[in-house]
N, C-alpha and C positions, 0 to 999 in steps of 0.2 A: 945799543939800539940806536939806529939813526933814523931821523924823521925829515922828509922832503915835503914841501908844500908847494902844490901848483896854484896859481892864481887866475883869475878870469881873463887877464890880458896876456896869458900864455908865458909867464915868468915862473921859474923854478927856484925855491929857496931852501936851503938845509938849515934846519935850527941848529943852535949850537948844542954843545954836549948835554943830554938830558939827565936831570938831577934825579927825576923819578918818573915811572911811567906805570901804566896799567892797561894790559890788552887782553880782552875776552874774545874768544872764538866759539862760535856757535854753527857757524855754517849757513844759517837760514834766520830763523826767529826763535827768540828774541835776536835782535841784529848783533852782528860783530861790533865790537865798540873799543876806542882808544880814548886815554887821557894821558897826557904828556906835559912835564914841567921843566922848564929851562930859565936860564938867566935871560933877561930882557936886554935887547940893543936898539939903538935908535933906527937901525934899517927896517926893525918890524913895523914901524909906524905905516910903511907904505906896503907891506905884505900882508900882515894879518887881516885887514879889513876886505882884501880882495881874495883870500885864499878859498878854494872850492873844493880842492881834492887833496888828499894826503897819502904818502906811501911811506910805512914804516918798515925797516928792515933790520934783521938780526945777522950778524956775519955775513953781509952781502946778500943774504936769501929774504925775499919780501915775505914778510908775515902778515900784513894787511894793506890793501889798498881801498880807500873809501871817501867819504863825504865829510868835510869839515863842517861841523855843526854849530860851533861856538869857540871864541876866545876870551881870555881874560888877563888883565895885567894887574898885579898886585904889589904894593909896597909894604914891607913888613921888617922885623927884625931878621928875616932871612934874606933881605935885600931886595930888588927890583926883579920880580918874576913874570914869564909869560906862560899860560897855559893853554893847550889847543886840546879841544874835544871833538871826537867824529866817531861815525859809524861806517859799517861796511857798506857795499853797493846795493845792498837789499834795501837800504833806506830809501833809495830813489822809488823802489816800487812800493813800499809801505807808505810813503808820504803823498803819493798820488793816486787819485779816484779814477776808477774806470766808469764810463758811461754804462748804463743798463743795456746789455745786448743779448740777443738770442742767436745761438747757432744751430741751424738745422743739421748741418755736418761740418766738422772742422777738423783739419789736419793740425799737428803741434805747431807747424810753420805759420798758419794763420794766428794762432794764439800768441806766438812770440812776437810777431810783426805788429799786432794791435796793442800789446800790453807791456812789451819789453824793449824793442827795438828804438822807440821813439825816445829813449832816455840815454842813448848812446851806450848801452850796456852790450859787451861781446857775450856770444852764447855758443854753447856746445852741446850738441845733442847726442847723448849716450844710449838714450832708450826712446825710440820714436813711437808717438801713440797718436790715435785719432779717435774721434766720437761723434755722436749725434744726440740732438736734443740738450745740449748745454746751454745754460743761462747764467748770465752775469748779473746779480742784482743791484740796483742803484745804490750807490754809497759805497760799494766793495773797493777796496784797494786793488791796485794792479797787481800786487803780489798774491792777494786772495783770489783773484780772477785767474792766475796762471797755476797757483797750487791747487785750486779746487779742481781745475781740469786734468792735471797730471795724476792727482791722488785717485779721481774718480776712475779715469781711463786707463791709467797705468799702474795704480797701486803704489806710487811714491811721491815724495815731495821733492821738488827741485833745490837746489843747493848752489851757494857761492863759493868759489875758490879764494884763497887769499888774494889772489893777484885780481880779483874782481869780475871774474867770469862766471855767468850764470850756467849751470850744468843742468841739462834735463836728465835726470837719472838718479838712482838711489845714493844717498850719500856715501863717499869713500873718502877715507883719510889718507894719510901719507903712506899708508902700507905698513907701518909699524905695528909692533905688538911689544908692550911692554910687560913686564912680570914684577908684581908687588908681592913680596914673601917676608918672612920675620926678619930677613937680613936687611930689608931696604929702609934706608934712613928716612922714614916717614916723620915728618914733622906734627902731622895731626891726621885723624880719620873721624869722620861722622857717618853714621849708617841711619837713614831715615826711610821708614816705611808707613804710609799713610792710605786710609781707606776713606777718608773725605773726598769727595769729588770724583771718585770711581763709580762709573756708571754700571747697574747691574741689568737693567733691562731700558729699552727704548721702543715706544709704541708710536708708530707713524700711521697717523690717520689722512685719509684724503676724503673730505666731506663732499666734495663734488661727484666723485666717482662711488662714493659709500663702500670704500674698501679700507682696510687697515691691515698693519704687517706689525709684527713683534718680533725683536732681535734681542737675544738674551746673551748677557756674558756668563758663560757656563762656569768658568773657574771661579769667579768672583761670588755668583750665586751659591755655589756649592760651599764656599768658606764662610757662609752668612751674611753677604752683602746685599744690601737693600737700598738701592736709590734708583728711581724710575724717571724717565723723562719723556714726556708727551710732545712730538712733533706734529705739525699739520702741513701737508704737502700737496695743495691742489693740482690736479690732473697729473698725478705722478704715474710712473711706470713701476713694474715689480722690480727691476733692477735697480732704479732711482732709490726706492723705498729700502731695498737691503743695502745698498751701498751706504745710504745716509745713516743707516741704523748702526751698521758695522764701523763705520767712520767715527761717529760720535763716541762709541765704546772705546776703540782704540786710542782715540786722543785723551780721554778721561783717564786712561791707564798709563799714558808715558811717564809720569812722576810719581807712580805709585812706590816704586822703590829707588833710591838714589843714595848713593855713596860718594862722600867727598874725601879726596886724598890731596894732602899738601906735601909736596916734596920740595927739596932744598935746592933746585936749580930751574932754569927757565925752558918752556916749551918741551916738557917731558913727552907729550902727546897731543895730538890734535883731535878735532871731531871727527868721528868714523873710525878712528883706530881701535884696536882691541887691548884691553887690559885683563890680565889672567893674574886673579887674586889668589894666594895661598897663605893666609894668615891663620894659623893653627890657634892661637891664643884667643881670637875672636870667633873661631869655627866660620870663617869667612871664606869662602873658595868658589872658584868657578870663572867663567868667562864673561865679561861686560863689555860694553860699547862705550866709548868716551862720548858724550853729549856736549859738554862744554869743556873750554880749557882756558883757564885764566892766568896768565903770567904776569908778574908785576916785580918791580925793582925800585927800592928806596935805601935810605941809609943803613938797614940792616941787611941788604944783599938782594939776590933774585931768587923767587920762589915760584912753583907752578902749582895751582889748585885746579885738580881735575874733578869733574862730577861724571860719574859713571852709573850706568843702569843696564837692565836687561832689555834688550830690543829684538 
């Protein structure tokens, strides 16, 4: 792994050989992240305080470009070390708040111009959408302003590529599909299914217009789930009430089933890739989507921790 830092005054600096690193990819939220440790040298005194962006590469391929969040210098029995921490470009949209805005009618281009472009983020539109009657609440992050729009009118969440480009379209990985079976050298596996947090019913009330709308999670309710949420939406439309209820239920179920797989090599798969599981001893089979990919390297070697789920 190589790590370059870009400073606010236009300088580019490559860190010495990394002693250990930890890179997690999600494509969206929670943010992609990186932590890397190397030997400290005197030149870093002029670089680290001015570092604003980083580019991490593996075998010449960019694995993450993002924002430098912090650095630290430590002296211990291991020697004089420097640590750099950062997040993917989604950090810029998460860290900045939007003004309260109301769109009578807006194409995606207006949303990108108002909430993304001011931060110097490159964009790619794979699925163009537009809508009317969209409002951004005060205190919403720029990410929430964008994601709320694309999800409501297009049914998808945008995502960031490893190179830092925002893509307006459903998450698509590297195109790879990995197979994990009884012969795969798995270091560890964890399967977790939780009911807590999954919504069985959303009741949306509009006390101004004296109407209400109920959305039911049929599958979870049939399995005995009971967790009702009540939301208030003044002067709402039928479509807005339906969307809000369905969205709340879908979001609550994203982490209902998760499987963690640890493999003895880095970057085994990326978010959006497919994982075909055929583990007869665990009676675990089927096709899953990679939702998080965490690769790390330390004194024990390099590994990948994949989190897969049904999406």
